[in-house]
C-alpha positions, 0 to 999 in steps of 0.5 A: 425541375429534375435538376433541382430535385437532384440538387436538393437530394445531394444537399440532403445527403450532404447534410446527413453526412455532415450530421453523421460526421459530427455525431461520430466526432462527438461519440469519439470524444465521449469515448476518449473522456470515458477511457481517460476516466477509466485510466484514472480509476485504474491508476488510483486503484493501483496507488491504493494497492501499493499503499496497502501493500506497503502498510502490510509490509510495515505491519509485518516489520513491526510485528517482527520487531515486537516479537524480538523485543518480547523474546529478549525481555523473556531472556532477560527475565529468565537470566535474572531469575537464574541469577536470583536463584543462584544468589539465594543458594550460594553460601555466604561470602567468607568474612574478611579478617580484620587482623593483618596477616602474620 
């Protein structure tokens, strides 16, 4: 009877140990899944950050180009105003003579 009780105790302990191993295995599996999800989220956030930075860089480039266009158009308008003003204040060109030179 003592032997049977000891055997039953060992079997119960073995079952508890087996159950604990299974719980540990399931916990580790869940932790791995959670870690994988976290890594995917980090990867997605880094990609979003990269895309955003690239978009900001393109926006800065566009703004620079736009400013250059504006500057050049202003220069062209100023040059045209200067040319128009000079043309209005310049004396008329000499008339060409229709008589042949002597």
